[in-house]
N, C-alpha and C positions, 0 to 999 in steps of 0.2 A: 629305643622308642617302640611302642607297640605297633603291630600291624594295623593297617587301615580297617580291616574287618572287625577287629577287637574294639577299636575306638568308636566305630559306628554303632556296634552293639551296645556299648556303654551309653552312647548318646541317645539311642533309641529307648533305653530304660528310663531316661530322664523325661521323655515325652510320651510315656505310656505306650511304647512300641508303635507309635503312629508315624509311619514313614512320610506321609504327606506333610504333617506339621513339621517334622524334622527338616525336610527338604526346603520348606518355606523359610524356616528359622535360619538355616545355614545360608541360604541365598541372601536374606536380608542382612545378616551379620557380615557376610563377606562383602556386601555392597558398602556397609558402614566402614569396614576396615579399609576398603579401597579408596574411600573418601577422607581417610585420615584418622579414623577412630583408633584409640590405643588398644592393643591386645591386652586381655585380662590375665594371660598366662604369665607365670613367673620365669619360665625358661626363654632362651633366645629364639625369636620367631622370624629372624631376618630371612632365612632361606626357606621358609614355609609358604605355601599357597594360602590365600585368604580363606578358602573353603576348609582347608585342614585346620587352620587356627580356630575357625568357628566350630567345627566338629569337636575339637579338643576342649574348647571353652564350655560347650554344652555337656560333653561327656563327664567333665570334672565337676560339674555343678556350679561353675563360676557364672554362667549365663543362664538365667531363669527365663522360661518362655511364659509370657503373660497369657492369660485366657485358658490355661489348662486347669481343669478341675478333676478331682478324684471321682472315679466312676464306681465308688463303693456303695 
């Protein structure tokens, strides 16, 4: 498994490098997971923290953040 810094870097790219949006998204997703939501990841997540699962879901593009628009 990749190091945390690498996973966070990939997740940041998914949210236009906005750390604030990433922090909110990870927090909300971790809360959903703690209340019983099923992880979107295909590998075993039993020993992972909810925040790590959320970061991996965002980094891999499995979880899209609504409200993001291209700034082009």
